N, C-alpha and C positions, 0 to 999 in steps of 0.2 A: 504494500500500500504506500502511496505517496506520503511524503512528510507533510501531513496536513498542518496548517498554521505555522510552518517552519520559519516564516519570515517575521513572526511576531515574538517579541521579547517582553512578555508581560512583567516579569520581575524588574527589568531595567526601567520600564515606564513607571512602575510603582515607586521604585527607589528615587527616581528623579522628582516625583511629586512630593515625596517625604522630605527630601533634601531642600526643596524649594518651599517647604512649610505649607504645602497645599493639602492639608489634612482632610478637608471636606471632599476633595476629589478622590482621595484614597478611600474614605468611608463610603462614598457613592459606588466606587468600583467594587469594593468588598461586598456590599449589599447586592449589587447587580449580579455578581458571580454566585452568591449564595442562593439567590432565587431564580437565576437563569432567565431573566426577563428578555424575551425575544418573541417576535411574531413572524411565522413563516406561512406563506399562502401557496396553495396548490391549485392551479387553474387548469380547467379542461373538462372533457366529458365525464359525467359521473358513471363509472363502470368499475368492475372488480379490480382492475389493475391500479386505478387511482386510489381506491379505498385501501388496498394493500400497501401501497407506497406511503400513504399518510400514516397508517398503523405502524409500519416498519420504522418510521422516523421516531416513534415513541416506544419502540420495542414491544408493540402489542400484536396480537393476532385477532382475526375476526371472531367476535363473540366475547372477547375480554371486556371487562368493564371500562367504559370510556373510549372504546374502539369505534372507528368509523364503519358503519354498516355497508355491506355491498350494495344494497338498494337504499339509497339515501331517502330519509323520511321528509326532507325539506323540498319545497317546490323547486323546479329546475332553475328558476332565475334568482333564488335566494342564496344567502351565504350560510354556511354551517361552521361552527367553531368546535374544536376538540382540544380542550386543555389537557396537558400531559398529567396523568394521575400522580406521578412522583414529583414533577416540577410544574406546579399549577400556573406559573407565570410564563412557561413555555407553551405558547398556543399555536396550534396548526389550524389554518383556515381553508375550508373547501370552497373555492370560488366557482361559480357557474361558468360554463364555456362561453367564449366570446361569440355573440350572434354572427351568423353567416349572411345576414341580410345586407342589401345594398340599396341606397347608400348607407355608409356606416361612419359614425363619428367616434373615434376612440376615447375622446375626452368624456363623453357621456357615460360610457361603460366604466371607465376608471373612477369616475365620481361615484357611480352607483355602488361599486364594490369596495370603495375606500382604498383604492390601489396604493396610494402613497403612504399609508400608515404601516405597511408591512416592511420588515427588515429585509426580506428577500421574497421573490416570487418565482415559483417553478411553473413554467408553461408546458403542460404535458400533452402528448399526442401519441397515437399508436401507428400512424402511417407517415404523414407529412403534415407540417403546420399549415393551418388554413390562413387565408390571406388577411382576414381581419385581426387575427391574433398577432400577426407580424406588424400590423399598424399600431396595435397597443404597445408592442415592444419598442417600436421606433419612437412613439410618443413618450414612453418612459425614459428612453435614452436622451431625448431632447430636453427632458426635465432633470438631467444629470443623475438619473437613477441607474446605477451600474449593476445592481444585484437582481437582475432578471435573467432567467436561464431557460433555454429550450431543452426539454427532456423527452427522449423517445423511450416510452415504456415497453419493455419486452413482455410478451405473453408466452405461455407454455407451448403454444403451437409454432412459435417463431423458431427459425433455424438461424445459425450464425450467418449464413449467406443472405437470408431474407432481411435480417436486421441490418447488415452492412449496406445492402441495397437501399433500404429505407433511409438509413442515415445519409448516404450520399445524395439521394433524391431530395432529402430535407435541406441539406446544405445548399443545393442548387436552387431550391425554391426561395430560401432566404436571400441568396445572392441576387436573384432576379427581382426581388422586391426592395433592394436597397440596403440590406444589412451588410455592413463591412466586416470582413473576417468572421463570418458566423461560426458558432460552435454548437454542436448538438451532442448532448450527453446521453449515452445509452445506459439505462438503469433497469436492473432486474428488481422489481418491487419487493419480493420476499427475501432476497439475499443481497442487501445493499453493499456488502463487502466485495461483491464481484463487479465486473464491467467498469463503468466510468464513474460510479458514485464517489470513490476515493478522490479522483481527480477533480470532481465537482466541489468537494469539500475544500480541497487545496485552493481552488479559484475563489471560493467564498471567503476563505481565510485572508486572502489578499484584498478582497473588495469591501468587506464589512469593517466598521470601526473596530479597533482592537478589543475593547472590552466586550462588545457584542459578539465578536467572533469566538471569544473564549466562553462566553455564556452559552453559546450554541454547542461548543465542544463538550462542556460539562453536562448538558442536557441530553445529548445523543446517547443511544445505547452503545455498549462496548462491542463494536463490530469486529475489531482486530486487536492484536497485541500492540500494534503501533498506536492506536487510539488510546489504549490503556496507558502507555508511556506518556503520551501527550497530556492526558488527564492528570497523571501524577505530577508532571512538571507544573501544570497550571495550579494544582492544589498547593504545591510548595510555594509558589509565588503568593497565593492567597494567604497561606500560613505566615509568610514573612510580613505581609502588609498588616494582617490582624495582630500579630505579635508586636509590630511597631506601634500600632494604635493603642494596644493594651499597655505597652510599656510606657507610653506617653500620657496615660490617663492623668497622672499627677506628677508634678515636678518633685514632690516629696514622696518617697516610697511608703505605701501603707500596705503591709503584707496581707492582711485579712481581706481588704478591699480588692487588691490586685489578684489574689487567689480566686475570689468569687468571679471577677471579670474574666480571668483566663479560663476558668472552668466552663463558664457559660459560652464563651466564644468557641472554645475547643469542641464542645458538644455540637454546636451548629455546623462547624466545618467538617467534623468527622461523620456526622449524620448525612450531610450532603455528599461526602466522599463515598459512603456506603451505597447510597442511592445512585450516584453518578457512575460508579464502577459496577453497578448491577449485582451487588453482593447480597442484598436482602433476600429473604426466603422467597418472596413472591416473584422477584426477578429471576432468580435461579430456577425456580420451578417452571416459569414461563419459557425460559430458554430451553430447558430440557424437553418440554413438550414440542416446541418448534423444531428441534433437531432430532427428535425421536430417541432421547436418552433417558435412562432411569434417573429421576431427580436426586435420589440419595447419592448417586455417584458424583454428581457435580457438587452437591452440598458438602460431601466429605473432603473436597479439595480445599475448603476454607480452614486454615490453621490459625489465623489471627482471630482472637476473641472479638475484636471490633468489627470484623467482617460479618459475623453472625448477628451481633447486637451491640449497639453503641449505648453504653450505660454510664451514668454519672460516676459510679464507683470505679470503673476501669479507667475512665478519663482522669479522675483525680489521682488514682494510683500512679499513672504514668507521669503526670505533672510533678507529683511529689518525688518520684524516683529520679526524674531529670534534675530537679532542684538539688537533691542530695548529691548527685554525680557532679554537678557544676560547682559545688562547694570546694571540690578538690582541684578545680581548674583555675589557672591564672586569670585574674580579672582583666588583664591587658588583652589576653587572647579572646575573651568574650566580647570585649568592646569592639574588636576589629570587625565583627559581623553585623553590627547594628547601626541604625541611623543616628546622627548626632543628637537629635532631640531626646532620644530614649536612653541615653547612657547613664542617666541618674538612677534608672531602675533596671540595670543591666541583667540582674539575675532573673527577673520576671520575663524579660524578653527572651533570653537565651534558653530558659527552661521550657517555655512554650514552643520555641523553635525546635528544640531537640526532641521533645515528647511527640509533637504532632508530625514532624517529618519522619520520625521513626515509624509511627503508626501508619502514615500514608504509604511508606515503602512496603510494609507488611501487607496492607490491604491490596495494593497494586499487584504484588506478587501472587496473591490469591486470585485476583481477577485474571491475570495472565494465564494461570493454570486452567481456569474454567473456560476461557476463550479457546485455548489450545485444544482442550478436550472436546469442546463442542464442534469446532471446525474440523478437527481431525476425525471425529466420529462420522460427521456428515460426508467427508471425502471417502 
């Protein structure tokens, strides 16, 4: 899989904001990452492939609670919203197909579906894009919206040859209607780790604002081991930012207050990590069903206690153990890792950093084992 979001250095961005004393920016970034606030829209005919694609983006299958049904209950011209069950602020929107009528004004359609409120729009089709859809794309580009993508959805009856033929024909259609350097992504709705979806994620990582791109990364299911690694790195940047904010709560260290703040923040981050890495029981069981594997086999791969359940007791134990370890470390060494404003409470910062980074490493290792087992079993 391509190095999704490889051009983004979240940690450096957060460090720069801290050093420039832009604490409100860092707080906003931490909150956005914790809740994964992002809106994605899927435009196109309402059929099985589109519903499967929407559900796969949330790690769901047809019939799961919160999944998009194959036969949409909403009127053909209406919008449907599907909040992610694990990340409620990650919303997927099912947009009606662009009308094929003539004459057609793209502005009217875009206003009706609130086109500009979405962070990204996937324009789906199964043969070639229709002319009015291309008009909507060109209008979006004229408004400086770069995060609109053409997606050719593969079906079970498609062959590799027919898919490539459809892709080439689609590119020619786009060129003939004035799209410069058109890209058409081939996506297999039920197995996003295959075909062009990894490349699409890479493209989105460059096009989306940095924090929004990472919010998407943390909300997506763990499709490959590469995504697990990228989620781990993003969480470590989040840990650093949260530890910096926690360490800067007061210019005068107050151990009891700092401990309460650290524990509360740590619980939120590790709970988010468990859900993002798809380690909770519900996610593991769902993955097992999707890949035809016995759930107990995948569950047994979780060796970190926090992968199974994030509890206050375990979080406090890890924070206390880290503080005890750091008592033996040179304070000069500790200060090298932290932002300037937080050095008055160096032990709080360093303990949180050590405890949470260690936990993230262990949880990510469990996620990698589960992904490897699921993909390997399917092959």
